[in-house]
C-alpha positions in Angstrom: 0.0 0.0 0.0 1.3 3.4 -0.9 0.0 7.0 -1.4 -1.1 7.6 -5.0 -0.4 11.0 -6.5 -1.7 11.9 -10.0 -1.7 15.3 -11.6 -0.3 16.7 -8.4 -3.1 15.5 -6.2 -2.9 12.9 -3.4 -5.5 10.2 -4.1 -4.9 8.3 -0.8 -3.5 4.8 -0.2 -3.7 2.3 -3.0 -2.4 -1.3 -3.5 0.6 -2.0 -5.9 2.5 -5.1 -6.9 6.2 -4.4 -6.6 9.1 -6.6 -7.5 11.8 -6.1 -4.8 14.4 -8.7 -5.6 16.4 -10.0 -8.6 14.8 -13.2 -9.9 18.3 -14.8 -10.4 20.5 -13.5 -7.6 17.7 -12.7 -5.0 19.5 -9.4 -4.3 17.4 -6.3 -3.7 16.9 -4.3 -6.8 18.6 -1.0 -7.3 16.8 1.7 -5.3 15.4 -0.8 -2.8 16.5 -1.4 0.8 14.8 -4.3 2.6 15.4 -5.9 6.0 14.0 -7.5 9.1 12.6 -5.4 12.0 14.1 -7.6 14.7 12.7 -9.6 17.6 9.1 -9.1 18.6 6.8 -10.0 21.5 5.6 -13.0 19.7 5.2 -14.6 16.2 8.9 -15.2 16.1 8.5 -17.4 13.0 7.0 -14.4 11.0 9.7 -12.3 9.3 8.2 -8.9 9.5 10.4 -6.4 7.7 11.0 -2.8 6.6 11.1 -1.6 3.0 12.6 1.6 1.6 12.4 3.0 -1.9 14.7 5.6 -3.5 13.7 6.8 -7.0 12.3 3.4 -7.8 10.0 3.2 -10.8 7.2 0.6 -11.5 4.9 0.2 -14.5 1.5 1.9 -14.2 -0.3 -1.4 -14.6 1.4 -2.7 -11.4 -1.3 -0.8 -9.6 -4.2 -3.0 -8.7 -7.0 -1.3 -10.6 -10.2 -3.3 -9.9 -11.9 -0.3 -8.4 -9.7 2.8 -8.8 -7.9 3.3 -12.1 -5.2 5.6 -13.6 -5.2 6.2 -17.3 -2.1 6.6 -19.4 -2.4 10.4 -19.3 -2.6 10.4 -15.5 -6.4 10.8 -15.3 -7.6 9.2 -12.0 -10.9 7.3 -12.1 -12.4 7.0 -8.6 -14.3 3.9 -7.4 -18.1 3.9 -7.3 -17.9 3.9 -3.5 -14.9 5.2 -1.4 -15.0 2.1 0.8 -14.9 -0.5 -2.1 -11.3 -1.3 -1.4 -12.2 -2.2 2.2 -13.4 -5.6 1.0 -10.2 -7.4 1.5 -9.6 -5.7 4.8 -13.0 -6.7 6.0 -12.4 -10.3 4.9 -9.1 -10.4 6.9 -10.8 -9.0 10.0 -13.5 -11.7 9.8 -10.7 -14.3 9.8 -9.1 -12.5 12.8 -12.3 -12.9 14.8 -12.4 -16.6 13.9 -8.8 -17.1 14.9 -9.2 -15.2 18.1 -12.3 -17.3 19.0 -10.2 -20.4 18.4 -7.3 -19.1 20.6 -9.8 -18.5 23.5 -11.5 -21.8 22.9 -8.1 -23.6 23.1 -7.2 -21.8 26.3 -10.5 -22.7 27.9 -10.1 -26.3 26.7 -6.6 -26.6 28.3 -7.6 -24.9 31.6 -10.9 -26.8 32.0 -9.4 -30.2 31.2 -6.5 -29.5 33.6 -8.9 -28.4 36.3 -10.8 -31.6 36.0 -7.6 -33.6 36.4 -5.9 -31.7 39.2 -7.1 -32.4 42.8 -6.2 -30.1 45.6 -7.7 -29.4 49.0 -10.9 -30.5 50.6 -14.3 -28.8 50.5 -15.8 -31.1 53.2 -13.3 -32.1 55.9 -12.3 -35.8 55.6 -14.0 -36.2 52.2 -10.8 -36.3 50.3 -9.2 -33.9 47.7 -11.5 -32.5 45.1 -11.1 -31.6 41.5 -10.2 -27.9 41.4 -13.0 -27.4 38.9 -15.4 -28.0 41.8 -14.3 -24.7 43.4 -16.7 -21.9 42.6 -13.8 -19.4 42.2 -12.2 -21.7 39.5 -15.6 -21.9 37.7 -16.0 -18.1 37.9 -12.6 -17.7 36.3 -13.1 -20.2 33.5 -16.7 -20.6 32.5 -17.2 -17.0 31.4 -14.2 -17.6 29.0 -15.9 -20.7 27.8 -19.1 -18.7 27.1 -17.1 -15.9 25.3 -15.4 -18.4 23.1 -18.8 -19.7 21.9 -20.2 -16.2 21.5 -17.1 -15.1 19.5 -17.2 -18.2 17.3 -20.8 -17.7 16.4 -20.1 -14.1 15.6 -17.1 -15.1 13.4 -19.3 -17.4 11.3 -22.0 -14.7 11.0 -19.7 -12.0 9.8 -18.1 -14.5 7.3 -21.6 -15.1 5.9 -22.3 -11.4 5.7 -19.0 -10.8 4.0 -19.9 -13.4 1.3 -23.3 -11.7 0.8 -21.7 -8.3 0.4 -19.1 -9.6 -1.9 -21.8 -10.9 -4.2 -23.5 -7.6 -4.1 -20.3 -5.7 -4.9 -19.9 -7.6 -8.2 -23.3 -6.1 -9.1 -22.3 -2.6 -8.1 -24.4 -2.7 -4.9 -22.5 -1.1 -2.0 -25.5 -0.6 0.4 -24.3 -3.0 3.1 -20.6 -2.1 2.8 -20.5 0.6 5.5 -22.4 -1.6 7.9 -20.0 -4.6 7.3 -17.0 -2.4 7.7 -18.2 -0.9 11.0 -19.2 -4.3 12.3 -15.9 -6.0 11.4 -13.9 -3.2 12.9 -15.8 -3.3 16.1 -15.8 -7.1 16.4 -12.0 -7.2 15.7 -11.4 -4.6 18.5 -13.6 -6.1 21.2 -12.9 -9.7 20.5 -9.1 -9.4 20.4 -9.0 -7.5 23.7 -11.4 -9.8 25.5 -9.6 -12.9 24.1 -6.3 -11.7 25.4 -7.7 -11.1 28.8 -9.5 -14.4 28.8 -6.4 -16.4 27.9 -4.6 -14.7 30.8 -7.4 -15.8 33.2 -7.1 -19.3 32.0 -3.3 -19.3 32.6 -3.7 -17.9 36.1 -6.3 -20.6 36.8 -3.6 -23.2 36.2 -1.2 -22.0 38.8 2.5 -22.4 38.3 2.1 -25.0 35.6 0.2 -22.4 33.6 3.4 -20.3 33.5 5.3 -23.1 31.9 5.8 -23.2 28.1 4.5 -26.8 28.3 1.0 -25.3 29.1 0.8 -23.6 25.6 -0.5 -20.5 27.3 2.6 -18.3 26.5 2.3 -19.1 22.8 -1.5 -18.6 22.8 -1.3 -15.3 24.6 1.5 -13.8 22.5 -0.4 -14.8 19.3 -3.7 -13.5 20.6 -2.5 -10.2 22.1 -0.9 -9.3 18.7 -4.4 -9.2 17.4 -5.0 -6.0 19.4 -2.5 -4.3 17.1 -2.4 -5.9 13.7 -5.0 -5.2 11.0 -5.9 -2.0 12.8 -5.1 -0.8 16.3 -8.1 -1.4 18.5 -8.8 2.2 19.7 -8.5 3.5 16.1 -11.0 0.9 15.0 -13.4 1.8 17.8 -13.3 5.4 16.7 -14.0 4.2 13.1 -17.1 2.5 14.4 -18.0 5.6 16.3 -18.1 7.7 13.1 -20.6 5.2 11.7 -22.7 5.4 14.9 -22.5 9.2 15.1 -23.8 9.4 11.5 -26.7 7.1 12.4 -27.4 9.2 15.6 -27.4 12.4 13.5 -30.1 10.8 11.2 -32.2 9.8 14.2 -32.0 13.2 15.8 -32.9 14.9 12.5 -35.9 12.7 12.0 -34.6 11.4 8.6 -33.2 8.0 9.6 -32.4 5.3 7.1 -30.6 3.1 9.4 -28.6 -0.1 8.8 -30.1 -3.2 10.3 -27.6 -3.2 13.2 -28.5 0.3 14.1 -32.3 0.1 14.1 -32.4 -0.1 17.9 -31.2 3.5 17.9 -34.6 4.7 16.6 -36.6 2.9 19.3 -37.9 4.7 22.3 -35.9 4.5 25.6 -37.0 2.0 28.2 -37.7 3.2 31.7 -36.9 0.0 33.6 -35.5 -3.5 32.9 -38.2 -6.2 32.8 -36.0 -8.7 34.7 -37.9 -10.4 37.5 -35.8 -13.4 38.2 -32.6 -14.7 36.5 -34.3 -17.9 35.2 -37.2 -16.0 33.7 -35.1 -13.5 31.8 -36.2 -14.0 28.2 -34.2 -13.5 25.1 -36.4 -10.6 24.1 -36.0 -8.9 27.4 -32.2 -9.4 27.4 -31.9 -7.8 23.9 -34.2 -5.0 24.9 -32.1 -4.2 27.9 -28.8 -4.3 26.0 -30.4 -2.1 23.3 -31.3 0.4 25.9 -27.8 0.6 27.3 -26.2 0.8 23.9 -28.7 3.5 22.7 -28.2 5.6 25.9 -24.4 5.5 25.5 -24.5 6.3 21.7 -26.6 9.4 22.3 -24.6 10.3 25.4 -21.5 10.3 23.2 -23.3 12.2 20.4 -24.4 14.9 22.9 -20.8 15.2 24.3 -19.4 15.4 20.8 -21.8 18.2 19.7 -21.1 20.1 22.9 -17.3 19.8 22.5 -17.4 20.7 18.9 -19.3 23.9 19.7 -16.6 24.8 22.2 -13.7 24.1 19.9 -13.1 22.9 16.3 -14.7 19.8 14.8 -11.5 17.9 15.0 -10.6 18.9 18.6 -14.2 18.3 19.6 -13.9 14.8 18.3 -10.7 14.3 20.3 -12.3 15.5 23.5 -15.3 13.2 23.1 -13.2 10.1 22.1 -13.5 8.3 25.4 -17.3 8.4 25.3 -17.2 7.5 21.6 -15.1 4.4 22.3 -17.6 3.4 25.0 -20.4 3.7 22.6 -18.7 1.5 20.1 -18.0 -1.2 22.7 -21.7 -1.2 23.8 -22.8 -1.4 20.2 -20.6 -4.4 19.5 -21.6 -6.2 22.7 -25.2 -5.7 21.8 -24.5 -7.4 18.5 -22.6 -10.3 20.2 -25.5 -10.9 22.7 -28.2 -10.7 20.1 -26.3 -13.1 17.7 -25.4 -15.6 20.5 -29.0 -15.8 21.7 -30.4 -16.2 18.1 -27.9 -18.9 17.2 -28.6 -21.0 20.3 -32.4 -20.5 20.0 -32.3 -21.8 16.4 -30.0 -24.7 17.0 -31.1 -27.7 15.0 -30.2 -30.2 17.7 -32.7 -29.6 20.6 -30.7 -31.7 23.0 -27.8 -29.3 23.1 -29.9 -26.2 23.7 -30.0 -26.5 27.5 -26.2 -26.4 28.1 -25.8 -23.7 25.4 -28.6 -21.7 26.9 -26.7 -21.8 30.2 -23.7 -20.5 28.4 -25.7 -17.6 26.9 -27.1 -16.7 30.3 -23.7 -16.7 31.9 -22.3 -14.6 29.1 -25.2 -12.1 29.5 -25.0 -12.0 33.3 -21.2 -11.6 33.3 -21.5 -8.7 30.8 -24.2 -7.0 32.9 -22.1 -7.6 36.1 -19.0 -6.1 34.6 -20.9 -3.1 33.3 -23.1 -2.8 36.4 -22.8 1.0 36.6 -24.4 1.4 33.1 -27.3 -0.8 34.0 -27.9 0.9 37.4 -27.7 4.4 35.9 -30.9 6.4 36.0 -32.6 3.6 37.9 -32.9 1.3 34.9 -32.0 -1.7 37.0 -32.6 -1.8 40.8 -30.3 -3.2 43.4 -32.7 -6.2 43.7 -32.3 -6.8 40.0 -28.6 -6.5 40.3 -28.6 -9.1 43.1 -30.7 -11.4 40.8 -28.0 -11.1 38.1 -25.4 -12.2 40.7 -27.5 -15.1 41.7 -27.9 -16.0 38.0 -24.1 -16.2 37.7 -23.8 -18.5 40.6 -26.6 -20.8 39.4 -25.2 -20.9 35.8 -21.8 -21.9 37.2 -23.4 -24.8 39.0 -25.4 -25.9 36.0 -22.4 -25.8 33.7 -20.1 -27.7 35.9 -21.3 -31.2 34.8 -21.1 -30.3 31.1 -17.9 -28.2 31.2 -15.5 -30.9 29.9 -17.9 -32.1 27.3 -18.4 -28.5 26.1 -14.7 -28.0 25.5 -14.4 -31.5 24.0 -17.1 -30.5 21.5 -14.5 -28.3 19.7 -12.6 -31.5 18.9 -9.1 -30.1 19.3 -6.5 -32.8 19.1 -3.3 -32.8 21.0 -1.3 -31.7 18.0 -3.5 -28.6 17.8 -3.3 -27.7 21.5 0.4 -28.5 21.9 -0.3 -28.5 25.6 0.8 -30.9 28.3 -1.9 -29.6 30.6 -4.7 -30.0 28.1 -4.0 -33.6 26.9 -7.1 -35.5 25.8 -6.0 -38.6 27.7 -5.6 -36.7 31.0 -2.1 -38.0 31.7 -0.8 -34.6 32.7 1.8 -35.4 35.3 3.8 -38.2 33.6 3.8 -35.9 30.5 5.0 -33.0 32.5 7.9 -35.0 33.8 8.8 -36.2 30.3 8.6 -32.7 29.0 10.9 -31.4 31.8 13.4 -34.2 31.0 13.9 -32.6 27.5 15.3 -29.4 29.0 18.9 -28.8 27.9 19.9 -28.3 31.5 18.9 -31.9 32.2 21.3 -33.5 29.6 24.0 -33.9 32.2 23.8 -34.4 36.0 26.5 -31.8 36.6 26.6 -28.7 34.5 29.9 -27.4 33.0 29.6 -24.3 35.1 30.3 -26.3 38.2 33.7 -27.5 37.1 34.6 -24.0 35.7 33.2 -21.7 38.4 31.2 -23.0 41.3 33.5 -25.9 42.2 36.7 -23.9 42.6 34.8 -21.1 44.5 33.3 -23.7 47.0 36.7 -25.4 47.4 38.4 -22.0 48.1 35.7 -21.0 50.6 36.0 -24.3 52.5 39.7 -23.9 52.8 39.2 -20.7 54.7 36.9 -22.2 57.3 
């Protein structure tokens, strides 16, 4: 990607195919300097590099001109829609969401399997050691990550299908759904990558000291997942892109001339006064969606009002900067509404009725955990009462109990084999401790009983010290 200038005007970034090395010698071509950027936090097998050009010419036709074109005389032909080139970017972000969901699913699989194998302490005196998965605190750490993994996986498949639909429409010149898809993919990428990284860390912590070992696979999973917060668009930047989409929709609603995308239709609904929650087990899908729509709508228009106020006080650009925290909050609420709605719909329409009960428990835990972590937003303006908040808390505890018998089966349903997990702790056969010993034996420090440093340094020092006693 490089900035395109024609007839003295900058046309923005465009894609080009550029030969950088000689086909025979593999040396960089004249005018090109290329190299590696050095060690990174993770992805050590990926050779990320830098590339410098100095007076380097390429043919005009090396520009990828599916949408934008440059004629021989330098005339620039703009695409039918300014965001047409986003298609590939959106596709990559949909893959990122799927990959991140897989990372979190693998982490949850490892931690839950290990927690079913490891026994430590007694709950009832004299009753013997229990599986650490029986401790409520362990369930509270792990089961929300399990629920998130399913929610993210369902969202990944949904956005993939939407991308395929939009791609077909683009071939016919229809760009109607493109802004919606771009905003959705940007928001999902930002929220999912962040929550996946946090979730993997919780899974690692739940495995104690063994979770810190490379044998657990958590270090590799974490460094791969956390990179997603940066590549294909830094998360805060993406949230602000979503915010521009939301502010445009909010402007339409306030002006009374709303032609909203499907994912923004909730913004035109009237505000609710109170949540309809009566008890955690009677909290219907419709009422859940209604409550999350209310919270998202309130935050979107709160951000809109802050933005307009700041822009009156300063310039449009500085006003946007001063409202950016509220704008990011609005984007997160919007994306979480989508995740909740999609998760509930996918489970409600599951073809196999026998799996709906455990999956429904997962949806409720996911919803209750989100409400609990954003409690201030739900309690604001009396939308939820303290009694309803207590009911949410009780719902979390009951969902943990209900999910405990199915937890291992749920992670096994992803059908990860040992080669995929690459984890001693998450072995399918459960033989964790013999495998840990065998893994430790392979350490280079265990090749000899006495390390060379003893003969060279420690031995003489100890001998000299003893002679002085």
